[in-house]
C-alpha positions as a Markdown table, in Angstrom:
| # | Residue | x | y | z |
|---|---|---|---|---|
| 1 | Met | 79.5 | 142.7 | -86.8 |
| 2 | Leu | 76.5 | 142.9 | -88.9 |
| 3 | Gly | 74.0 | 139.8 | -89.6 |
| 4 | Thr | 70.7 | 139.0 | -91.6 |
| 5 | Val | 67.9 | 141.1 | -93.1 |
| 6 | Ala | 64.4 | 141.0 | -91.7 |
| 7 | Trp | 61.5 | 142.7 | -93.5 |
| 8 | His | 58.9 | 143.8 | -91.0 |
| 9 | Asn | 58.6 | 147.4 | -92.1 |
| 10 | Arg | 62.1 | 148.0 | -90.9 |
| 11 | Val | 65.6 | 146.7 | -91.7 |
| 12 | Asp | 67.7 | 144.8 | -89.2 |
| 13 | Met | 70.8 | 147.0 | -89.2 |
| 14 | Ser | 72.9 | 143.9 | -88.3 |
| 15 | Ala | 72.3 | 142.8 | -91.9 |
| 16 | Val | 74.2 | 145.5 | -93.6 |
| 17 | Lys | 78.0 | 145.4 | -94.3 |
| 18 | Ile | 79.4 | 148.9 | -94.1 |
| 19 | Val | 82.8 | 150.2 | -95.3 |
| 20 | Val | 84.4 | 153.0 | -93.3 |
| 21 | Glu | 87.3 | 154.9 | -94.9 |
| 22 | Gln | 89.6 | 157.3 | -93.1 |
| 23 | Arg | 90.6 | 160.3 | -95.2 |
| 24 | Ala | 92.8 | 163.3 | -94.5 |
| 25 | Asp | 89.7 | 165.4 | -93.8 |
| 26 | Gly | 87.6 | 162.8 | -91.8 |
| 27 | Phe | 85.8 | 159.6 | -92.2 |
| 28 | Ile | 83.3 | 158.4 | -94.8 |
| 29 | Ala | 81.1 | 155.3 | -94.6 |
| 30 | Tyr | 78.9 | 153.5 | -97.1 |
| 31 | Pro | 77.0 | 150.2 | -97.2 |
| 32 | Leu | 77.6 | 147.3 | -99.6 |
| 33 | Gly | 74.8 | 145.8 | -101.6 |
| 34 | Met | 72.4 | 148.7 | -101.7 |
| 35 | Lys | 71.0 | 150.5 | -104.8 |
| 36 | Gly | 71.5 | 154.2 | -105.0 |
| 37 | Val | 73.9 | 156.4 | -103.1 |
| 38 | Val | 74.0 | 156.1 | -99.3 |
| 39 | Val | 76.9 | 157.7 | -97.6 |
| 40 | Gly | 77.7 | 158.9 | -94.1 |
| 41 | Gln | 80.5 | 161.1 | -92.9 |
| 42 | Gly | 82.0 | 162.4 | -89.7 |
| 43 | Asp | 85.1 | 163.6 | -87.9 |
| 44 | Ser | 85.5 | 160.1 | -86.3 |
| 45 | Tyr | 84.9 | 156.5 | -87.2 |
| 46 | Asp | 81.9 | 156.4 | -84.8 |
| 47 | Glu | 80.4 | 159.6 | -86.2 |
| 48 | Ala | 80.6 | 158.3 | -89.8 |
| 49 | Leu | 79.1 | 155.0 | -88.8 |
| 50 | Ala | 76.2 | 156.6 | -87.0 |
| 51 | Asp | 75.6 | 158.9 | -89.9 |
| 52 | Val | 75.5 | 156.1 | -92.5 |
| 53 | Gln | 73.3 | 154.0 | -90.3 |
| 54 | Ser | 70.8 | 156.9 | -90.1 |
| 55 | Ala | 71.0 | 157.3 | -93.9 |
| 56 | Ile | 70.4 | 153.5 | -94.4 |
| 57 | Arg | 67.3 | 153.6 | -92.2 |
| 58 | Phe | 66.0 | 156.6 | -94.2 |
| 59 | His | 66.8 | 154.9 | -97.5 |
| 60 | Val | 65.1 | 151.7 | -96.6 |
| 61 | Glu | 62.0 | 153.5 | -95.1 |
| 62 | Thr | 61.7 | 155.4 | -98.4 |
| 63 | Phe | 62.4 | 152.6 | -100.9 |
| 64 | Gly | 61.7 | 149.4 | -98.9 |
| 65 | Pro | 63.1 | 146.1 | -100.0 |
| 66 | Ala | 63.9 | 147.5 | -103.4 |
| 67 | Ser | 66.8 | 149.3 | -101.6 |
| 68 | Phe | 68.9 | 146.2 | -101.9 |
| 69 | Glu | 70.7 | 145.1 | -105.1 |
| 70 | Ser | 69.5 | 141.5 | -104.7 |
| 71 | Glu | 67.9 | 139.2 | -102.2 |
| 72 | Thr | 71.3 | 137.6 | -101.7 |
| 73 | Pro | 73.0 | 139.5 | -98.9 |
| 74 | Val | 76.7 | 140.3 | -98.9 |
| 75 | Leu | 78.1 | 137.5 | -96.7 |
| 76 | Gln | 81.6 | 138.8 | -96.3 |
| 77 | Ala | 83.6 | 141.7 | -97.6 |
| 78 | Phe | 87.4 | 141.8 | -98.1 |
| 79 | Leu | 89.8 | 144.7 | -98.6 |
| 80 | Ala | 92.8 | 144.1 | -100.8 |
| 81 | Glu | 95.5 | 146.2 | -102.1 |
| 82 | Ala | 97.1 | 145.5 | -105.5 |
| 83 | Gln | 100.3 | 147.0 | -106.9 |
| 84 | Leu | 99.9 | 148.4 | -110.4 |
| 85 | Ala | 102.9 | 148.1 | -112.7 |
C-alpha cells in the first residue's frame, strides 16, 4: 500500500494512491490527488502500475510540489457501484 509524501527533490512513491482499471484491451492506471493528466497503461496490472509510477515520477520532477491538488493527501480511496434508475 502507499503512505506519506516527503519533499526532498523527489516524491516518496508510497504516498500516492493509484487506481488501476482492467479494460477489454488492457489495464490503465492513474493517481488520485494530482493536477494534470497522469496515466499509465499496460497489458497487465503490473505493467500499468509500473508505467504510471514512471509517469508520476516524471510529473513530479517536472512540476514539483505543485503537482498535487493540495497539501492534504488522499488518506483512503473507495470504489462504489451505484444502480441508476
